[in-house]
Backbone as JSON, one array per atom type, in Angstrom:
{
  "sequence": "MLKSIYKPDGGKLVRIEVDLLDNSINQIKICGDFFLHPEDGLEMIEANLVGIRMMERDIRMSIKQTVETKRLTLFGITPKDIAKAVMMAR",
  "N": [[163.69, 27.37, -69.71], [161.6, 30.18, -69.91], [161.14, 33.33, -68.39], [158.96, 36.04, -67.07], [158.0, 38.94, -65.57], [155.38, 41.07, -64.72], [153.41, 44.03, -64.33], [150.49, 45.56, -64.73], [149.11, 48.74, -65.29], [147.49, 49.8, -62.55], [146.95, 47.4, -61.94], [147.55, 43.99, -60.74], [150.6, 42.23, -59.85], [151.91, 39.77, -62.09], [153.57, 36.7, -62.5], [155.3, 34.79, -64.78], [156.39, 31.67, -65.9], [157.54, 29.69, -68.56], [157.94, 27.15, -70.92], [158.96, 26.38, -74.06], [158.16, 24.58, -77.01], [158.92, 24.0, -80.21], [157.67, 26.74, -80.87], [155.42, 26.66, -79.36], [153.48, 26.68, -76.38], [154.69, 24.54, -74.22], [154.77, 23.98, -71.5], [153.77, 25.6, -68.65], [153.64, 27.9, -66.0], [151.85, 30.05, -63.89], [151.69, 32.66, -61.65], [151.42, 35.15, -59.02], [150.33, 38.4, -57.62], [147.8, 38.67, -57.88], [144.24, 37.5, -57.58], [142.28, 34.6, -58.01], [139.19, 33.14, -58.59], [137.36, 30.09, -58.64], [140.27, 28.94, -57.07], [141.56, 26.8, -57.86], [141.34, 27.18, -60.56], [143.27, 28.5, -61.8], [145.05, 26.23, -62.53], [143.55, 25.22, -64.46], [143.62, 27.18, -66.57], [146.35, 27.3, -67.19], [146.61, 24.46, -67.98], [145.17, 24.53, -70.39], [146.55, 26.29, -71.98], [148.55, 24.87, -72.73], [150.21, 23.7, -75.74], [149.38, 25.93, -77.11], [150.16, 28.26, -79.65], [152.79, 30.79, -79.52], [151.55, 33.26, -79.7], [150.07, 36.31, -79.03], [147.45, 37.06, -79.36], [146.21, 34.43, -79.75], [146.9, 33.31, -77.25], [145.6, 35.04, -75.44], [142.77, 34.77, -76.24], [142.61, 31.85, -75.48], [142.85, 32.05, -72.82], [140.59, 33.71, -72.19], [138.4, 32.29, -73.06], [138.51, 29.99, -71.16], [138.18, 31.36, -68.83], [135.48, 32.29, -69.1], [134.01, 29.77, -69.85], [134.5, 28.21, -67.6], [133.63, 29.53, -65.73], [135.23, 31.39, -64.21], [136.63, 34.03, -61.89], [138.53, 36.65, -62.11], [140.51, 38.87, -60.12], [142.08, 41.67, -60.19], [143.72, 41.53, -62.52], [143.5, 41.01, -65.93], [142.56, 38.6, -68.8], [144.06, 39.75, -70.96], [146.02, 40.91, -69.63], [147.47, 38.65, -68.63], [148.15, 37.41, -70.79], [150.03, 39.26, -72.12], [152.06, 39.27, -70.3], [152.96, 36.39, -70.73], [153.74, 36.78, -73.3], [155.87, 38.32, -72.89], [157.72, 36.94, -71.63], [159.13, 35.68, -73.59]],
  "CA": [[162.64, 27.83, -68.96], [161.62, 31.55, -69.97], [160.54, 33.94, -67.18], [158.8, 37.33, -67.09], [157.3, 39.72, -64.45], [154.58, 42.08, -65.39], [152.44, 44.66, -63.35], [149.82, 46.44, -65.56], [148.81, 49.98, -64.71], [146.35, 49.77, -61.77], [146.67, 45.84, -61.74], [148.44, 43.21, -59.76], [151.7, 41.62, -60.32], [151.82, 38.48, -62.54], [154.93, 36.1, -62.91], [155.26, 33.65, -65.8], [157.54, 30.58, -66.38], [157.06, 29.15, -69.7], [158.82, 26.37, -71.58], [158.33, 26.31, -75.42], [158.58, 23.47, -77.96], [158.34, 24.42, -81.66], [157.09, 27.91, -80.75], [154.19, 26.65, -78.76], [153.66, 26.36, -75.05], [155.04, 23.09, -73.62], [154.6, 24.0, -69.89], [153.3, 27.05, -68.1], [153.37, 28.29, -64.63], [151.28, 31.51, -63.74], [151.54, 33.04, -60.27], [151.49, 36.57, -58.72], [149.75, 38.94, -56.48], [146.19, 38.62, -58.17], [143.27, 36.58, -57.06], [141.27, 33.97, -58.98], [138.18, 32.27, -57.9], [138.04, 29.27, -57.55], [141.52, 28.87, -56.91], [142.18, 25.67, -59.02], [140.94, 27.72, -61.98], [144.46, 28.71, -62.59], [145.54, 25.01, -63.28], [142.58, 25.09, -65.69], [144.08, 28.02, -67.45], [147.59, 26.83, -67.62], [146.36, 23.17, -68.84], [144.42, 24.84, -71.62], [147.53, 27.1, -72.65], [149.56, 24.01, -73.43], [150.06, 23.52, -77.08], [148.93, 27.04, -77.91], [151.16, 28.99, -80.24], [153.26, 31.91, -78.9], [150.92, 34.43, -80.27], [149.36, 36.96, -78.02], [146.02, 36.92, -79.36], [145.72, 33.15, -79.4], [146.91, 33.05, -75.76], [144.45, 35.71, -74.82], [141.53, 33.98, -76.46], [142.46, 30.53, -74.7], [142.57, 32.45, -71.23], [139.33, 34.25, -72.0], [137.59, 31.07, -73.07], [138.77, 29.25, -70.24], [137.62, 31.97, -67.71], [134.1, 32.15, -69.38], [133.37, 28.52, -69.72], [134.59, 27.67, -66.23], [133.07, 30.67, -64.75], [136.28, 31.76, -63.26], [136.62, 35.31, -61.62], [139.83, 37.2, -61.98], [140.6, 39.94, -59.34], [143.49, 42.53, -60.29], [144.3, 41.01, -63.64], [142.73, 40.4, -67.02], [143.24, 37.63, -69.77], [145.0, 40.47, -71.6], [147.37, 41.2, -68.99], [148.18, 37.3, -68.71], [148.72, 37.06, -72.28], [151.05, 40.13, -72.21], [152.98, 38.69, -69.35], [153.37, 35.36, -71.32], [154.68, 37.32, -74.43], [157.15, 39.25, -72.39], [158.77, 35.87, -71.42], [159.74, 35.32, -74.94]],
  "C": [[162.69, 29.59, -69.16], [160.86, 32.08, -68.86], [160.2, 35.49, -67.53], [157.91, 37.7, -65.66], [156.53, 40.87, -65.11], [153.54, 42.67, -64.36], [151.86, 45.64, -64.3], [149.43, 47.57, -64.7], [147.31, 49.7, -63.88], [145.86, 48.18, -61.61], [147.61, 45.32, -60.8], [149.61, 42.58, -60.46], [151.38, 40.09, -60.87], [153.18, 38.03, -62.91], [154.6, 34.94, -63.77], [156.57, 33.03, -65.79], [156.97, 29.79, -67.44], [158.06, 28.3, -70.37], [158.25, 26.17, -73.13], [158.87, 25.13, -76.15], [157.97, 23.8, -79.24], [157.52, 25.78, -81.62], [155.78, 27.92, -80.16], [154.46, 26.17, -77.25], [153.78, 24.89, -74.73], [154.6, 22.92, -72.35], [154.57, 25.24, -69.56], [153.17, 27.16, -66.64], [152.99, 29.86, -64.43], [151.04, 31.6, -62.38], [151.65, 34.5, -60.21], [150.71, 37.03, -57.6], [148.25, 38.98, -56.74], [145.6, 37.52, -57.58], [142.52, 35.9, -58.16], [140.34, 33.11, -58.13], [137.41, 31.35, -58.9], [139.52, 29.17, -57.93], [142.26, 27.88, -57.83], [141.93, 26.18, -60.36], [142.32, 28.11, -62.78], [145.34, 27.65, -63.24], [144.77, 24.77, -64.52], [143.37, 25.89, -67.03], [145.36, 27.64, -68.01], [147.42, 25.36, -68.5], [145.91, 23.61, -70.21], [145.47, 25.71, -72.45], [148.43, 26.08, -73.39], [149.24, 23.49, -74.83], [149.56, 24.84, -77.95], [150.05, 27.65, -78.25], [151.63, 30.28, -79.52], [152.75, 33.04, -79.53], [149.95, 35.1, -79.27], [147.79, 36.81, -78.02], [145.47, 35.38, -79.3], [145.86, 32.78, -77.84], [145.82, 33.76, -75.11], [143.18, 35.17, -74.93], [141.51, 32.67, -75.54], [142.05, 31.11, -73.28], [141.06, 32.84, -71.26], [138.3, 33.18, -72.13], [137.55, 30.15, -71.92], [138.04, 29.85, -68.79], [135.99, 32.01, -67.84], [133.4, 30.8, -69.24], [133.53, 27.83, -68.39], [134.01, 28.35, -65.21], [134.02, 30.97, -63.76], [136.16, 33.45, -63.05], [137.99, 35.59, -61.27], [139.68, 38.52, -61.17], [142.13, 40.61, -59.42], [144.19, 42.27, -61.42], [143.27, 40.58, -64.83], [143.43, 39.45, -67.9], [144.35, 38.38, -70.61], [146.16, 40.69, -70.91], [148.25, 39.79, -68.97], [148.83, 37.09, -70.05], [149.92, 38.13, -72.54], [152.21, 39.64, -71.6], [153.69, 37.37, -70.08], [154.29, 35.58, -72.55], [155.88, 37.88, -74.13], [158.27, 38.21, -72.12], [159.69, 35.54, -72.45], [160.93, 36.08, -75.02]]
}
């Protein structure tokens, strides 16, 4: 299990635990000091990241798409920040 902690300038802390299989996300846990509404949206983001290759652009696009299609609201963090934190775990 790979781990990272990232705090963007002016943003909230995000913690990542990720397990890879053939350079793709096999399992991921995202947590931190940020807020997300509705709260179960985080599980949706994590579920949609499974199978995504460890490429920051692909991870960011998956998160952004989930946020938009599920009408999630992020407070203190952006899809780009989460994607960067995932890549830092590598």
